[in-house]
N, C-alpha and C positions, 0 to 999 in steps of 0.2 A: 567304574562305579563299584564300591565295596559290596561284598556279598551280604545280603540281609535276609536271614532265615525267616523272620516274621513276614516280610514282604512276599517271599516265595510261597510261604504257606497260605497267605491270603490269595495270591494269584491262583494257586492250585484249587482253593476252595471256590473261587469265582468260576473257574473252568468247569469244575465238577457240577456246580449248580446249573450252569448254562447247558451242559450236556444232558442233564436230567430233564430239562425243558424239552430238548429235542426228542429224547427217548419217549417221553410221555405223549408228545404230540404225534409222533409217528405211530405209536401203539393205538392211540385213540382213533385215528383216521384209517388205520390198517394199510398204510402206504407200503408198497413193496420195494425191494432194492431195485436200483436202476437196471433196466434190461440191457443197456449197453455195458459191456464189461470194462473194467478199468484198463485192461490191456488194449482194447479197441480205441479208447479215447487217449490214453496216456502212454501206450506202448508197454512192452514187457519190463519187468523190474530190471534195473541195471546191476551189474556186478561192479565191485571196486575197480576204478580205472576206466570204466565205460563212459562214453560221452553221454551226457544228460541232454534231454530236449531243451531247446532254448525258447523261452517265452519273452517276447518283446514288451517291456514294461510300459504301461500307459500308452500303448501303441508303438512307441519308439522315442522315448523322451530325450535321448541323446542326439537325435538326428532331425527332429522337428518338434513343434509345440506339442506338449503332452496331451493325450486324449483328444486329438483332432483327427479328422479323416486323412489329413495330409500325412501325419505320422503313421497311421495305420496302413495307408497305401504304400508307403516306402517299405515298410516291413514285409507286407504281403508280396509286393513286386520283387523283393529280394529273395523270396522263397522260404521265409521263416515259417515254421509249421504252426506256431502258436503266437497269438497276441493276447496281452492282458490289458484290460481297460477297467476304469472305475465307473460305476453307474450309480447315480443319485437322482432324487426327485425334485421337481420344481414345485412351487406353491400350488399349481393346478394339477399336480399328479403325473406329469410327464417325466419319463426316464431320459436323462441326458448323461453324456460322458463328462464327468468332472470329479476331481479328487477331493478338493477342499470343501469345507462347509460354507465358505464364502467364495465369491467370484473375484475377489480382490487381486490375488496373486497371478492368475493366469488369464485375466481379461482386462479390458480398460474400464470395467464397471466396479461397483462397490455393493456390498450387502450380502446377506445370507441367501444361499440358493433357495432355502425353504420359504423365503419371503418374496421371491420373484416368480412371475408366471413365465410360461414358455416364450411368449412373444418378447418379453423383456430380455430373457437370456439369449435369445436368437439375435437380438440387435447388437450384442456385444462383439468386440474384436478380441478373438482368442489367440491371435498370432503375433501381433506387434511386439508384445513383451519379449518374445523369443528372438525375433529378428525382423527387419523390414521386409525381407523376402516373403514372410508369411502374413503380412498385414492383411486384414480382412477375413482371416480364417474364422470359422464359427464354432461354437460349442455344438457338437453333433447330438442329434437324438439317438436313442438306442436303435430305433428302426433304421436310421440311415447307416449306422455302423453295421447292423446285421445284413443290410442289403449289400454292402461292400464285401463282407465276409462270405456271403452266399455265392458271390461271383468268383470266389477262389476255392482252393482245396484246403484251406487252413482251418485251424480250430481256435477257440477263444476261451479265455477265463474271464468271467464277468465278476468283478468284486463289487458286491452290493454294499454301498457306503451308507452309514447312518441307520436309522430305524425303518423297518419295512413291515407293513401289515399285510394281511392276506390279499387284499384287493390290489395293492401295489405289486406284489409278487405275481399275481394272476396276469397283470398287463405285461410283465416281462416274459412270462412263460408263453403267453399267447403270441407275442412277437416272434419268439423262437420257434414255436410250433408252426406258425403260418409260413415260415421260410424253410421248414423241414430241416432245421438245424439241431434237433434234439441230440443227435449223436456226435455233434461237433462243438457243443458249448457246455461249459461247466459253470455253475454258480458257486462263488466263493464268498466267505464273509467271516469276520471276527464274531459276528452276532449270531449266536446259536438260534435265536428266535427266527431270524430271517431264513436260515437253513431249514428250520422246522416247517415254515410255510411252503418252501419249495418241495420238501418231502411230502407234504400233505396233498399237493396239487399235481405232482408229476412223478411218474414211475420211470421216466426215461432221462431226464436232465440230471447230470451228475452234480454232486455237492462236494465241495472242498472246504474244510475247516481251516481257518488261518489262526495260528498261534504264535504269540511272542515267546512264551515259555511252554515247555512240555510238562504235562502232568506226570505224576509218578508212573502211571500205567498208560502209556501213549496208545497202545493197542486197544485197550478198553475204551479210551476216549474216542477213537475212530469208530469202533463198533457201536458205541452208544449214540454217536452222532449220525450213524448211518452213512458215513462218507467213504469214498474210495481213495481219497488222498488227503494228506495234511500239507498245508503250506506253512513252513516254519522258519522263524528267524535263524540265520546261519549260526549265531553264537549258541543257540539252544542245542543244535545238532552237534556242533563241535564239542560242547561240554559232555554230550552223551553219545559218542559215536556208535555204540552198540545198538542204539535205537533204530538205526536204518535197517539193519538185518531183522530186528524184531518185527518191524512194521511190514517188511517184505514178506516175511514168513506168514503173516496174516493177510497177504494180498493187498496191502495198502501202499500206495505210492508216496514218495517223499519229495516235496518240492521246496526249494529254499529261496528266500528273497533278501534284499534286492542286491545282487552282487555285481560289482563293476571293476574288479581288479583280478589280475591273473593269480595272485596269491590266494585269494578267496576261492576262485574257480578251482584251483589245484587242490585245495584241502577238502572241498566237498566232493569233487570228482573221485578223489582217493577213497571216499567212504561209500561211493556207489549211489549217490542221490539220483533221483529219476529226472528231475527238472530243475533248471536254474532260471529265475526271473531276473532280467537285467535291463538297464537303460541302454546298453550298448551291445545289441545283438551282433553287429558286424564284427566288432573286435573279439567277442567271445567265440564266434564261429571260426574266425581266423586262428584263434588260440587252440581250439579243438582240432582243427586241421593240422596245426603244427605239432601237437602232441601225437596225433595219429601217425604222422610221417616219421616222427622220431623213434617209434617203436621198432 
């Protein structure tokens, strides 16, 4: 895609406005920074060439139907330290694991999730589209996912999809608090308003801002949003390699998405990113082991 300065300026303006929303909301409610340090949740900042942590995308989209408990369990049983899942709301306000606005692609149903209640969503087959082996897999509730997570030592990144109001965020945070997972779960979103609601209601659950493009001052963006990490499109980081060190100097972790080839893993590892979100955690882990052996 050709470079479009006008489009980039518009994107930067949208990001700046969204971050202003977060800053105002946090100031109004007097929310404090997360008590759990970024290092405790995400590890120390990496140096160029260090292995990044691996976050299994949508539970483990390359090995089982995405955002199902089957995919999550495979990743956790394999010992991966992080799983990333998408969380969205049904018509009756329940949080479930689903990426798309509709159920069409990953279930045998049709329609927008926001128009279906939980009982309708739970009646759908979320596995047959992937393979017959997973026929009958269900769309999990957030609570079911957190129960599986709580039984492990792993950590999770919850991407809040769509629009979230204060009451919706409160239900998510309550589910996290009830299972004592505050120090093992981070809420991530493209939507600054959703993160503002998290900041207003929790001093312990981490927030991670997802960006397709980097604003001119990425450090200021992270500070204004009150986040401990940015999840950034790979191309944006490759275009501005110095931004990794800039963010590290400010104590902000850098996570890139969604990388599935050794060429991409190699170029971001060389920059010292802290985390890589991937559909194929097994191959990435093998690649990291091979790199370590070759040193």
